[in-house]
C-alpha positions as CSV (number, residue, x, y, z in Angstrom):
1,M,0.7,35.6,11.5
2,N,3.1,33.6,13.6
3,S,4.2,30.6,11.6
4,R,3.3,28.4,14.5
5,S,-0.4,29.3,14.2
6,H,-0.9,29.8,10.5
7,Y,0.3,28.0,7.4
8,D,-0.3,28.2,3.7
9,V,-1.0,24.5,3.8
10,V,-1.8,22.1,6.6
11,I,-1.3,18.4,5.8
12,I,-3.0,15.7,7.9
13,G,-0.9,12.6,8.3
14,A,2.8,11.9,7.8
15,G,2.4,8.9,5.5
16,M,4.0,8.6,2.1
17,S,1.5,10.8,0.4
18,G,1.5,13.5,3.1
19,L,5.3,13.6,3.1
20,A,5.5,13.9,-0.7
21,A,2.8,16.6,-0.8
22,G,4.8,18.5,1.8
23,I,8.1,18.3,-0.1
24,R,6.5,19.4,-3.3
25,L,4.8,22.4,-1.7
26,A,7.9,23.4,0.3
27,H,10.0,23.4,-2.8
28,F,7.8,26.3,-4.1
29,G,8.0,28.4,-1.0
30,Q,4.7,27.3,0.6
31,R,4.7,27.4,4.4
32,V,3.6,23.9,5.2
33,C,3.2,21.8,8.3
34,I,2.4,18.1,8.6
35,F,0.4,17.0,11.7
36,E,0.8,13.4,12.7
37,R,-1.0,11.8,15.7
38,H,1.6,9.1,16.2
39,N,5.3,9.3,17.0
40,A,6.5,7.6,13.7
41,V,6.1,8.5,10.1
42,G,5.1,6.2,7.2
43,G,1.5,5.4,8.1
44,L,0.6,2.2,6.3
45,N,4.2,1.9,5.1
46,G,6.3,2.4,8.2
47,F,8.4,0.5,10.6
48,Y,8.7,-0.2,14.4
49,S,11.2,-1.4,16.8
50,F,10.6,-4.5,19.0
51,D,13.1,-6.4,21.1
52,G,16.0,-4.7,19.4
53,R,14.8,-5.4,15.8
54,K,13.2,-3.1,13.3
55,Y,10.2,-4.5,11.5
56,D,8.7,-3.1,8.3
57,V,4.9,-2.8,8.1
58,G,3.2,-2.5,4.8
59,L,6.2,-2.7,2.5
60,H,6.7,-6.1,0.9
61,A,8.2,-4.5,-2.1
62,L,8.2,-1.1,-3.8
63,T,6.3,-1.6,-7.0
64,N,6.7,0.4,-10.2
65,F,10.4,-0.4,-10.3
66,V,12.2,0.3,-13.6
67,R,15.9,0.3,-14.3
68,A,17.8,3.5,-14.8
69,G,17.3,5.1,-18.2
70,V,13.6,4.0,-18.7
71,K,11.6,7.0,-19.5
72,G,8.0,8.0,-18.8
73,T,7.4,5.9,-15.7
74,P,5.9,6.7,-12.3
75,L,9.2,6.2,-10.6
76,G,11.0,8.6,-12.9
77,K,8.3,11.2,-12.4
78,L,8.4,10.9,-8.7
79,L,12.1,11.4,-8.5
80,R,11.9,14.5,-10.7
81,Q,9.1,16.1,-8.9
82,L,10.7,15.5,-5.4
83,R,14.2,16.3,-6.7
84,I,15.6,13.0,-5.3
85,E,18.5,11.2,-6.9
86,R,17.7,7.7,-8.0
87,D,20.5,6.1,-6.0
88,A,19.1,7.6,-2.7
89,F,16.5,4.9,-2.4
90,A,19.1,2.1,-2.9
91,L,16.6,-0.2,-4.6
92,C,17.5,-3.8,-5.2
93,E,15.4,-5.9,-7.6
94,Q,13.4,-9.0,-6.9
95,R,14.8,-12.3,-8.1
96,Q,11.5,-13.9,-9.1
97,S,7.9,-14.2,-7.8
98,R,5.1,-16.7,-8.4
99,I,1.3,-16.9,-8.5
100,C,0.3,-20.4,-7.2
101,F,-3.2,-21.9,-7.4
102,G,-4.4,-25.3,-6.3
103,P,-4.2,-27.3,-3.0
104,Q,-0.4,-27.5,-3.1
105,G,0.2,-24.7,-5.6
106,D,0.1,-27.2,-8.5
107,L,-0.4,-24.5,-11.1
108,S,1.9,-21.5,-11.0
109,L,2.9,-18.5,-13.1
110,R,6.4,-17.1,-12.6
111,F,7.2,-13.5,-13.2
112,T,10.2,-11.2,-12.7
113,N,10.9,-7.5,-13.5
114,D,11.2,-8.7,-17.2
115,F,7.6,-8.8,-18.5
116,A,8.6,-11.3,-21.1
117,V,8.9,-14.0,-18.4
118,L,5.2,-13.7,-17.4
119,E,4.1,-13.6,-21.1
120,A,6.1,-16.8,-21.8
121,E,4.5,-18.5,-18.7
122,V,1.0,-17.6,-19.9
123,A,1.8,-18.9,-23.4
124,D,3.1,-22.2,-21.9
125,R,0.3,-22.8,-19.3
126,F,-2.6,-21.3,-21.2
127,P,-1.7,-21.5,-24.9
128,A,-5.3,-20.9,-26.0
129,E,-5.3,-17.6,-24.1
130,I,-2.0,-16.0,-25.2
131,D,-3.6,-13.8,-27.9
132,G,-6.3,-12.6,-25.5
133,F,-3.6,-11.9,-22.9
134,R,-1.7,-9.8,-25.4
135,R,-4.9,-7.9,-26.2
136,L,-5.4,-7.2,-22.5
137,V,-1.9,-6.0,-22.2
138,A,-2.4,-3.6,-25.1
139,K,-5.6,-2.3,-23.4
140,V,-3.6,-1.7,-20.2
141,R,-0.8,0.1,-22.0
142,A,-3.2,2.3,-23.9
143,F,-5.3,3.3,-20.9
144,D,-4.8,6.7,-19.3
145,D,-4.6,5.7,-15.6
146,V,-3.6,9.1,-14.4
147,A,-6.7,10.9,-15.6
148,L,-8.4,12.4,-12.6
149,D,-11.9,12.3,-14.2
150,A,-12.0,8.8,-15.8
151,E,-15.3,7.0,-15.7
152,S,-15.4,3.9,-13.5
153,V,-15.6,0.6,-15.4
154,S,-15.6,-3.0,-14.0
155,A,-12.2,-4.6,-14.4
156,R,-13.7,-8.0,-14.5
157,K,-15.9,-6.9,-17.4
158,V,-12.9,-5.5,-19.4
159,V,-10.7,-8.5,-18.7
160,A,-13.5,-10.9,-19.7
161,E,-13.6,-9.3,-23.1
162,C,-10.0,-10.5,-23.6
163,L,-9.7,-13.7,-21.6
164,R,-12.1,-16.7,-21.3
165,D,-10.4,-19.0,-18.9
166,P,-11.7,-18.2,-15.4
167,L,-8.6,-19.7,-13.8
168,L,-6.2,-17.4,-15.7
169,I,-8.4,-14.5,-14.9
170,D,-8.3,-15.2,-11.2
171,M,-4.6,-15.8,-11.2
172,I,-4.1,-12.4,-12.7
173,F,-6.5,-10.7,-10.3
174,C,-5.0,-12.4,-7.2
175,P,-1.7,-10.4,-6.8
176,I,-3.4,-7.2,-8.2
177,M,-6.1,-7.3,-5.6
178,Y,-3.9,-8.3,-2.7
179,Y,-1.6,-5.4,-3.5
180,G,-4.2,-2.7,-4.2
181,S,-7.9,-3.5,-4.2
182,A,-10.3,-2.0,-1.6
183,S,-13.3,-3.8,-3.3
184,P,-14.4,-7.4,-2.8
185,G,-14.5,-9.5,-6.0
186,D,-13.9,-6.8,-8.5
187,M,-12.2,-3.4,-8.9
188,D,-12.3,-0.3,-11.2
189,F,-10.4,-0.9,-14.4
190,G,-8.4,2.2,-13.8
191,Q,-7.2,0.8,-10.5
192,F,-6.5,-2.6,-12.2
193,V,-4.4,-0.8,-14.8
194,I,-2.3,1.0,-12.2
195,M,-1.6,-2.3,-10.4
196,F,-1.0,-4.4,-13.6
197,K,1.6,-1.9,-14.7
198,A,3.1,-1.6,-11.2
199,L,3.5,-5.4,-10.7
200,F,3.9,-6.9,-14.1
201,L,5.0,-4.3,-16.7
202,E,7.4,-2.6,-14.2
203,G,8.3,-4.7,-11.1
204,F,9.4,-5.1,-7.5
205,A,12.4,-3.7,-5.7
206,R,13.4,-3.0,-2.1
207,P,16.1,-1.2,-0.2
208,R,18.3,-3.6,1.7
209,D,17.3,-1.9,5.0
210,G,13.6,-1.7,4.2
211,V,11.1,1.1,4.2
212,R,13.1,3.2,6.7
213,V,15.5,4.0,3.9
214,I,12.7,5.6,1.8
215,L,11.3,7.4,4.8
216,R,14.7,8.8,5.8
217,V,15.2,10.2,2.3
218,L,11.7,11.8,2.4
219,L,12.3,13.3,5.8
220,E,15.7,14.8,4.9
221,K,14.3,16.3,1.7
222,Y,11.3,17.8,3.6
223,R,13.5,19.4,6.2
224,E,15.9,20.7,3.6
225,S,13.0,22.3,1.8
226,G,11.8,24.1,4.9
227,G,8.8,22.1,5.8
228,E,7.6,21.7,9.4
229,R,6.4,18.6,11.1
230,R,4.6,18.0,14.4
231,M,4.5,14.5,15.7
232,K,2.2,13.1,18.4
233,C,0.0,16.0,17.4
234,G,-3.2,14.8,15.9
235,V,-6.0,16.8,14.3
236,K,-9.2,16.6,16.3
237,R,-11.4,18.5,13.9
238,I,-11.4,20.6,10.7
239,I,-13.1,23.9,11.2
240,V,-15.4,25.0,8.3
241,Q,-16.7,28.5,8.0
242,G,-18.7,29.7,5.0
243,G,-18.1,26.5,3.0
244,R,-14.3,26.8,3.4
245,A,-11.9,25.1,5.8
246,S,-10.4,27.9,8.0
247,G,-8.1,25.6,10.0
248,V,-7.8,22.7,12.3
249,E,-8.2,22.1,16.0
250,L,-5.5,19.8,17.4
251,D,-5.9,17.1,20.1
252,S,-4.3,19.6,22.5
253,G,-7.0,22.2,21.8
254,E,-4.7,24.5,19.9
255,T,-6.1,26.0,16.7
256,I,-4.1,26.3,13.5
257,T,-5.3,28.3,10.6
258,A,-4.5,27.6,7.0
259,N,-5.2,28.6,3.4
260,H,-5.5,25.0,2.2
261,I,-5.8,21.6,4.0
262,I,-4.7,18.3,2.4
263,S,-5.8,15.2,4.3
264,S,-4.3,11.8,3.9
265,A,-6.6,10.3,6.5
266,G,-9.1,8.9,4.1
267,S,-12.5,10.2,2.7
268,E,-14.8,9.1,5.5
269,E,-12.2,9.6,8.1
270,T,-11.8,13.2,6.9
271,A,-15.5,13.7,6.8
272,R,-15.7,12.7,10.5
273,L,-13.3,15.5,11.3
274,L,-15.4,18.3,9.8
275,T,-17.1,20.8,12.1
276,P,-19.9,21.9,12.1
277,P,-21.3,18.3,11.9
278,S,-23.6,19.2,9.0
279,A,-20.4,19.8,6.9
280,S,-19.6,16.0,7.1
281,E,-22.7,15.4,4.9
282,T,-20.9,17.2,2.0
283,V,-18.1,14.6,1.8
284,A,-18.9,11.4,-0.1
285,R,-19.1,8.3,2.1
286,T,-18.8,4.8,0.8
287,P,-21.0,2.2,2.4
288,G,-20.1,-1.5,2.6
289,D,-17.5,-3.7,4.1
290,R,-13.9,-2.5,4.2
291,L,-11.1,-5.0,3.6
292,S,-8.2,-5.6,6.0
293,F,-5.5,-8.1,6.6
294,A,-3.5,-9.9,9.2
295,E,0.2,-10.3,8.8
296,T,2.8,-12.5,10.6
297,I,6.5,-11.8,10.7
298,T,8.9,-14.6,11.5
299,I,12.6,-14.1,12.1
300,L,14.7,-17.1,11.2
301,D,18.2,-18.2,12.2
302,R,19.1,-18.8,8.6
303,E,18.2,-17.7,5.1
304,P,15.0,-19.1,3.6
305,A,17.0,-20.6,0.8
306,D,18.9,-22.7,3.4
307,L,15.5,-24.2,4.4
308,G,14.9,-25.3,0.8
309,W,12.5,-22.5,0.0
310,G,14.4,-21.4,-3.1
311,R,14.8,-17.9,-4.6
312,D,11.2,-16.7,-4.7
313,T,10.8,-13.1,-3.5
314,I,7.0,-13.0,-3.2
315,V,4.5,-15.9,-3.6
316,F,0.8,-15.2,-4.1
317,F,-1.2,-18.3,-3.2
318,N,-4.7,-19.6,-3.4
319,E,-5.7,-23.1,-2.4
320,S,-8.3,-23.7,-5.1
321,Q,-8.9,-22.8,-8.7
322,Q,-11.3,-20.0,-7.8
323,F,-10.1,-16.9,-6.0
324,H,-12.3,-15.3,-3.3
325,Y,-11.4,-11.8,-2.3
326,A,-13.8,-10.5,0.3
327,R,-14.3,-9.9,4.0
328,P,-13.8,-13.3,5.6
329,S,-16.5,-15.1,7.5
330,E,-13.9,-16.1,10.1
331,R,-11.2,-14.0,11.8
332,I,-8.6,-14.9,9.1
333,D,-9.1,-16.5,5.7
334,V,-6.1,-18.7,5.2
335,R,-7.3,-20.1,1.9
336,S,-5.2,-17.4,0.1
337,G,-2.5,-14.9,0.9
338,V,0.9,-13.6,0.2
339,I,4.3,-14.9,1.3
340,C,7.2,-12.5,1.2
341,F,10.9,-13.3,1.7
342,P,12.8,-10.0,2.1
343,N,16.1,-12.0,1.8
344,N,15.3,-12.9,-1.8
345,F,15.9,-9.5,-3.4
346,D,19.2,-9.2,-5.3
347,Y,21.4,-7.3,-2.8
348,G,24.5,-8.4,-4.6
349,P,26.8,-11.5,-4.2
350,E,28.4,-10.4,-1.0
351,D,25.5,-8.6,0.8
352,R,22.9,-10.5,2.8
353,L,20.4,-9.6,5.4
354,P,21.6,-10.5,8.9
355,E,18.7,-12.8,9.6
356,G,16.1,-14.7,7.6
357,I,12.6,-13.2,7.4
358,L,9.3,-14.8,6.5
359,R,6.2,-12.6,6.2
360,V,2.7,-14.0,5.5
361,T,-0.4,-11.9,4.8
362,C,-4.0,-13.1,4.7
363,L,-7.4,-11.4,4.6
364,A,-8.9,-10.8,8.0
365,D,-12.3,-9.6,9.5
366,Y,-11.9,-6.4,11.6
367,R,-15.2,-6.9,13.4
368,Q,-14.3,-10.3,14.8
369,W,-10.9,-9.1,16.0
370,A,-12.3,-5.8,17.5
371,S,-14.9,-7.6,19.6
372,L,-12.4,-9.8,21.5
373,S,-11.4,-9.2,25.1
374,E,-7.7,-8.6,25.7
375,G,-7.1,-12.2,26.8
376,D,-9.0,-13.7,23.9
377,Y,-7.3,-11.3,21.5
378,R,-3.9,-12.6,22.5
379,A,-5.0,-16.2,22.2
380,A,-6.6,-15.5,18.8
381,K,-3.3,-14.1,17.6
382,T,-1.4,-17.2,18.7
383,Q,-4.0,-19.4,16.9
384,G,-4.0,-17.1,13.8
385,Y,-0.2,-17.1,13.6
386,Q,0.0,-20.9,13.6
387,A,-2.8,-21.3,11.0
388,M,-1.2,-18.8,8.6
389,Q,2.2,-20.5,8.8
390,V,0.6,-24.0,8.1
391,S,-1.3,-22.6,5.2
392,A,1.6,-20.8,3.6
393,Q,4.0,-23.7,3.8
394,R,1.7,-25.7,1.5
395,F,2.9,-23.5,-1.3
396,L,6.6,-23.7,-0.6
397,P,9.0,-26.6,-1.2
398,A,9.4,-29.0,1.8
399,S,11.6,-27.4,4.4
400,H,14.7,-29.2,5.7
401,S,13.8,-28.1,9.2
402,A,10.6,-27.6,11.2
403,L,9.8,-23.8,11.3
404,A,9.6,-23.7,15.1
405,D,13.2,-25.1,15.3
406,V,14.7,-22.2,13.2
407,T,12.5,-19.4,14.6
408,V,14.2,-16.7,16.5
409,A,11.3,-14.2,17.0
410,T,7.8,-13.6,15.8
411,D,5.3,-10.8,15.7
412,M,1.8,-10.3,14.2
413,F,-0.5,-7.5,13.4
414,T,-4.3,-7.6,12.9
415,P,-6.9,-5.2,11.5
416,K,-7.2,-3.9,15.0
417,T,-3.5,-2.9,15.0
418,V,-3.9,-1.2,11.6
419,E,-6.8,0.9,12.8
420,R,-5.0,1.9,16.0
421,Y,-1.8,3.1,14.3
422,T,-3.2,4.5,11.1
423,G,-6.7,5.7,12.0
424,H,-8.2,3.9,9.0
425,L,-11.7,2.8,9.8
426,E,-11.9,-1.0,10.4
427,G,-8.2,-1.3,9.7
428,A,-8.9,-0.9,5.9
429,I,-5.5,-1.2,4.2
430,Y,-6.6,0.2,0.9
431,G,-9.3,2.5,2.3
432,A,-12.8,3.0,0.8
433,P,-13.9,1.1,-2.3
434,T,-14.8,4.3,-4.1
435,K,-11.9,6.6,-4.9
436,V,-12.0,10.3,-5.2
437,R,-9.6,10.7,-8.2
438,N,-9.6,14.5,-8.3
439,G,-9.1,14.7,-4.6
440,R,-11.9,17.3,-4.2
441,T,-14.4,17.5,-1.3
442,A,-17.4,19.8,-1.1
443,V,-15.4,22.0,1.2
444,E,-13.7,24.3,-1.2
445,N,-10.1,24.3,0.0
446,L,-10.0,20.8,1.6
447,Y,-8.5,18.0,-0.5
448,L,-7.8,14.3,-0.2
449,C,-4.5,12.6,-1.0
450,G,-3.3,9.0,-0.5
451,T,-5.3,5.8,-0.3
452,D,-8.7,7.2,-1.0
453,Q,-7.5,9.5,-3.8
454,G,-6.7,6.4,-5.8
455,F,-3.1,6.2,-6.8
456,L,-1.9,2.9,-5.4
457,G,1.3,1.4,-3.9
458,I,4.2,3.3,-2.3
459,I,5.1,5.1,-5.5
460,G,1.4,5.8,-6.2
461,A,0.9,7.2,-2.7
462,M,3.8,9.6,-3.2
463,L,2.5,10.6,-6.6
464,S,-0.9,11.2,-5.1
465,G,0.5,13.7,-2.7
466,I,2.5,15.4,-5.5
467,S,-0.5,15.5,-7.9
468,M,-2.8,17.0,-5.3
469,A,-0.3,19.6,-4.3
470,N,0.3,20.5,-8.0
471,F,-3.3,20.5,-9.0
472,H,-5.0,22.1,-6.1
473,V,-2.4,24.5,-4.6
474,L,0.5,25.2,-6.9
475,A,-1.6,25.5,-10.0
476,K,-3.7,28.1,-8.3
477,G,-0.6,30.1,-7.2
478,G,-0.8,28.9,-3.6
């Protein structure tokens, strides 16, 4: 068949997982095409241009960072599988990050890419818990977090077997949940392990120029390997015949046939694409509230350190001693959140970002944002922006200047924005609470990768695409 109408593998979505799956498949001679409804790649971890500036979305930091020479880590596996040189991502390490609890962040735990720093902080702040903390770390290290058929176990239950102090437990869960939990209040222990390793046992890094560096490397590798990509070309439906996916119908009405289909759209989002409609009943759906966020981006006329905000790279904050991670009852829950200073990665003594950047993320309720009229939506964004800045500054040292006086530009996205540009139902950043670890659906040759498959973070997303390509296509000889 003409390569424009038939492929060995069709991939739905040009996010990190879809791009990685495409590279892996193309390396082994598979005719593969990625179909993306929007005009930009990256999905939940992309960037956009506005008023002459480029803004990252999603990426605060690349997790799972380890220094060169460290063996047996997700980053090393990723680079080998995609045949990418380590230096291509140009990763610069974080300086330090903090977890702050209390009305003014009175109790904090500092951590860096050296795990011994966090261990020492726990020993100092929670001396009665250090032995239990070390038992928890041993459990995390021993757990096989890449097993595709692992039984689901409550992370809260496992952690409570090691730690007794609810404050320490919540301080550990706060960054892990903000950076990878689709479930309110608790999460699967396997997901907890993935994120504990990614944040604490490994660490944070970032390219100086942000996520576009990573995306540029992936796109170049995909082109070099012979993969095809169609942008502004969404998939309207997946055609199922005799229990197998025979192809896809595009938004344009064009039909593309394929031997295999890999979808990064999400489990329920993929189910909604299936035709005939009865086929959608064969793909697991996850009921319940989906979690989303609002994020503000503030461009400053100076470095955050020049305002007295120190060297912190990322600050996870919570205003009380009890952490609530759930769909908010209001449009935005400013009681907790994440502050990110992209300037405070170690770019070297002579290299700085051209402007200061302050990013603040908080939980948000999709339904309340989606129900607003256009005028009310704009007003709500203005109000939400101000509330998030006021809340975040409680957990930073007193600034030498009023934020408004040093602000050059601002922008903000809401759950409504996330749904519009990613297709994730209700703007769910981390997808459905229940993950499909083996990537299988009841449609024989249709597989899931990405957020709802269950490997988390940017490195995890790419490993998800690689693993699903290896397991479901390449292991079967294409």
